[in-house]
N, C-alpha and C positions, 0 to 999 in steps of 0.2 A: 779691358778684359772681354774675351769672346764668350758668349753664352750659347751653348748648344740648345737648339730648340727642338722639341718633339712636335713635329708637324701635325701629327694626329691629335695630340692634346691641345695644340693651338687652335686647330679647326673646331674642336669640340667647344672650346671656350668662346670662340667667335660666333658659333651658332646661336648662342644665347642672345646676341645683339642683331641677328639677321632679321629683316622685316618678315612679318607673317606671310606664309604662302597663300596666294589667292586660290580659293576653291571654286571649282566650276559647279555651282549649285544646280540641283535638279528640282523641277517643280513637282507638285503632287501627281500630275499626269504621268511624267516619266517614271516616278517611283512606283506607281501602280503597274505600269507596263512591265517594268523589270521584275517586280514581285510576282506578277502573273506568269511571266516566262520561267521564273525559277521553280514554280509549281510544276510546270510541264517537264522541266529537267528532272525533278525528283521522281515524277511518274516514270520517265524513261529509265532512270537508274534502277527503279524497283522492278519494272516489268520487262526491260530489255528491248523495247520497241517504242516508236512514236505513237501517240494516241490515234485511234482510228474511229471513223464514223460507223454507224449501223445500229439499228434498233436492238440488236442482240447484245450490244456493248453496254457496259455499266454507264449510268448517267454521267458520272464524273469524267470518264474517258471521252465521252461524246462532247462534253463541254470543253475539255482540253483540246480535242481535235479541232473544234470550231475556232477556238482561240488561236491555235497555232496557224491555221489557214489564214486568218485575218492578219496576224502579225507578219506573215510572209508577204501578204498583199500590200501592206502599207509601207511605203518607202521610208518614212520618218521612223517607224518602229524598227524596221530592219537595221537602219543606220545606228539607232540607239543600242540595239541588242547584239549586234555582231561581235563586239569585244567580249561578250559573255558566252557566246555560242560555242563552247568547247565540244559539243556533241554534233555539230553540223546540222542542227534541226532547221535552220533557216534556208539552207541550200541543198540538203540531201533530198533526192527524189523529186518528182513533180508534184505540184500542188494538188491536193485532193479536192475533188468537187464538193462544194458545201450543199447540204440539203437545204431546200428553200426555206423551211421553217426554222433552220438554224443559222441562216445568213444574218450577219450583223454589220451595221455601219459603225463609224468611229465612235459615236456617242454611245451606242449600245455596247460596244466592246468595253469602253471605259466603265460603264455601269456594271457590266459583268465582272470586271476586274476589281470592283470595290472590295469584295470579300477578301482579296489577297492581302490587303493592308493590315488586317487584324491579326490577333494571335492565333486564331484557328483558321484552317484552310477550308475551302469549300467541300473537301472530301469528308468533313466532319458531319455533313448532312446525311447521316446514315439511314434516315427514314425514307428517302426518295426511292421509288420503285422504278425498275426498268419497264419499257413498253411491253415486253413479253409477260412480266409479272402482272401488269395491269390487265392485259388481255385474258390471262388465266383466271384472274379474279372475276372478270366480267362474264366469262363463259360459265363459271360455276353459279354465278348469281342469275344469269339470264336463262330461264328454263321455260319450257312449254308444258301445257297439260298433256299428260300421257293418256291418249284416248282409249287404249286397250289395257289400262292398268289392272282391270279385273282379272286378266289372265296372269299377271305377275303377283297379285296380292297373296295367293297361296304360297308362293316361294318366299316372300318376305316373312310370312307367318311361320313357315317351317324353319327358316334361318334363325328367327328369334327363339323358337323352342329349342333348337339345337345349341344356341348360345347359352341358354338357361340350364340345359342339361349337361353341358360340357363337351358335347360332341364336336362343336366348333368353338374356337377361341378367338378373341380379338387381340391382335399383336401390333406392336409398334410398326409403323410403315417405314420400310427401307427403300431407297431409290432403286435397289436391284430387284425389288419385288416385281414379279411379272404381272402386267396388266393385260388380260386376255378375256375373251368371251367366257362368261360363267363365273368370273371373279367377283368377290364382294369386298366392299370397303365401307368405312365410316368417315365422312367428310362433311364439315360444317354441321356436325351434330346429327346427320341423317345417314341411314344405311343407303348405299349405292350399289346397284347391280349392273355389271357390264353385260348388256344383252347381245350386243353385236359389234363387230369390228370390220371396217372396210379394208381394202388392200393397203399394205404398208408402202409408204413413199418416202422420199428424201426431201426434207423441207429446205427453206432458204438458208438455214444455218448449217446444212450438210448433215443433219441428224435424221434418223429414221423416225417416222411418225405415222399415225393412222387416225381416221375419223371413227369415233365410237358412238354407240347409242347407249346412254347410261340412264337407268331408271332409278328414281329416288322414292323413298318410302312415304313421301307426302303426296304421291300421285303425279309428280312432274317428271319430265325427262329432258335430256340435253344431248345434242350431237357434237359434244366437245371433242377436241383432239386428245390423243393419248398423252402427249407431253403436258397439256394443260391440266389434266386430271392428276398427273404425276406431281406437277409443281404445287397444285392446290393441296394435295395430301402432305407434301413435304413441308409446306409453310404452316399448315394447321397443326398446332401443338397437340390437339386431341385427335388428329388424323390417325386412323387405324386400318389395317387390313384384317379381314375375317378369314380365318384358316379354312381349309377344306375339311370335311367331316373326318373325324379320327376314329369313328366306330360305326357299327351298323352293318347290315348285310351287303355283300358285294353285288349279288344279283337281285334284280327287281323280281318281286314275287310273281310267279306265273305257274299255272298247273302243268304247262308243257315243259320240256327240257329247257333250262335257262339259255342255252346257246345251241340251237338245233341246226343252224346253218341253212335252214329252209325258211323261206318267207311265207307267212300265212297272212290272211286278210287283216288280222288284228295286230300283227307284228309291226313294230316301227323301228327303223334304224336308229341306234343310239350313238353310233360313232365308229371310228376306224382305228385299229392298231396299225401304226406305220413303222417300217424298219428302213432306215436311211444309211447310206454310205457316203462319207465325205470325200471331196476331191481336193482337199487342202494339201499344200505342199509342206506343211509342218513336218519336221523329221519324225516325231513320235507317231503322227497320223500315217505318214508314208510307210513306216516300218510295220504298222499293224493294220493296214487298210482292209485286208480280207476278213478280219475278225472284229474290227471296230465298227459298232453300229449305234446309231441314235434310235432309241425305242420310245415311242410316245403314243398317246391316244388323242384324237381330235374329233370334234363334232362337226367339222367343216370339211372342205375339199382339200386333200393333201397337196395337190399341185399348187393351189392358192397359198397354202401354208408355207411352202418352200420357195415361193416366187422370188423373194428378196433375200435368200439365204446368205449370199456373200456380204450383205450389209449387217447381218445379225450375228452377234457373238454366240448366241445359242447354237448356231450352226457352224461355229468355228471360223466365222468370217470367210466362208468359201461356199461354192456351189455344192449341191449334194445330188445323189441319184437315189431313186426309190428302189429298194431291194425287194420289199414285199408289203402288202397291205392285207388286212383281215377285217371284214365288216362285222360289226357287233349288233345283236338284237336283244332287247329286254335286259339291258345291263347298265349299271352305274359306271360310266366311263371314268369319272374322277377317282372313285375308289379303286377301279381296276388299274389305272395308271400308277397310283401310289403303291399298289400291291406289286405290280411288275417291277417297279424301281426298287422296292424292298428286296424282292427275290434276287435280283441281279446286282444288288449293292456290293457284294464281295468282288465284283469285276468292274466296278465303276472306274472310268478313266479319271486319273488325277492330273489335270493339266491346267495351266493358266495361260490365257492369251490376252492380247491387247485389242480393245475395240477401236473404232474409227478415230477416237480422240486420245488414244494412248492409255486409257484407263484399264487396269487389270480386271479380267473377268474369269470366273471358274465355271465353265459349263457343267451341268449336273445330269444330263440325260444321255451320255455316251458310255457304252459298256463294251468291254473286250469279251464278246460272246459270239461263238459261231452261229451261223444262220440256222443250222439244223436244231440248235437248242431252242431258238425262238419258236420254231415250228412245234417242238415238243411242248413248250409252254402253252401255246394256243390250244393244243389237244387237251391239256389239263384244264384249260378254261372251259372247253366244251363239256367235259365230264364233271365239272364243278369241284375238282380235287386240287386246283391250283394253290389254294390256301395252305395245303399241307407240304408244299415243296419250297426248297431254296436252291440256289445255284452253287455248285462246288467247283471253283476254278482249277483245282488240282486234277480233277477227272473230266472237266469240261462237260458236265451233265447235270441235270436236275436230280436232286436226291430229297428224300423225305427229311423233314427237319429233325435234327438230332442224330442223323445217320451219316452226315458228311465225314469223309475220311480226313 
């Protein structure tokens, strides 16, 4: 009698009697190399690019970049990893040059890969700081004696009184907070005064920066970078910014007219009101160019202030032209700028732009105000009546508060 055989069933039964398949075992070295390469692959999946070198990079990315360079350079590692390289990491692009202090021989590589064999990856070492963070901490810690602190001591005393009376307030520091000459902060438990700022430049990471002179209330000073102070404030859980005065007289007491327009021996220039027009090709700016102005007050040179306008989101990431300037005497420029911005607030431009790194920024000093209205406001400053007015966008003129149509 003929028996029909199910060949698949027969093969399944015979498989039980087949000799065990020989396994190509890997030693600990190969397992560590594969595990380390898989960490790099997970990094690429998460970030969308191969790890890169550079002090501005996260410490773990730098380690992965060094590891990948060495794996590419070692023939035996490449042969081992090629079957797993579905992202083309071993062949894509040219090999990145390894920094001298990050170069590793085979033994060093294996030692560095030890951590890849455990249950936790090296990226669990969250306490490791980048080189930039270390430099920022060092700049805060390394200070010199302020030889002319006696001239700053009255300012610190006044700020303390104004904090106690509520004229000033300490607020949580935000990264968007402006660091400028005359600004006050609390960092490392000490009040810090930004006494001066050099010209803005672009650092090695492509970001705008500037060298500061910062005075501390313990009589020391530092010429740290603006970005270093910003990082220190951000990392300090108790870091605060001290607000500008919210009360008090606008004009400095003087028996003469507060703003006479005439220089006398005892007069001293306090600052300049500046009116700027943007050269941005943004559609909103282009459509309103003739009436859109940035209005501010500075204690320094206006040309210096706008030198790097196209790199600064405050200036709409574009060059600007100076429309008008008005020199001030015997006046509190900080209070005046706050007052001007309050008066023209109904015409403040509502626009969001991207900075050099794609982050959204909302500039706050641009107003849809005709030039002649700014001239009118300056006249009201001269006769000390400016505090009685506000801007009416419907009639494009200054009106006494409460009388706007």
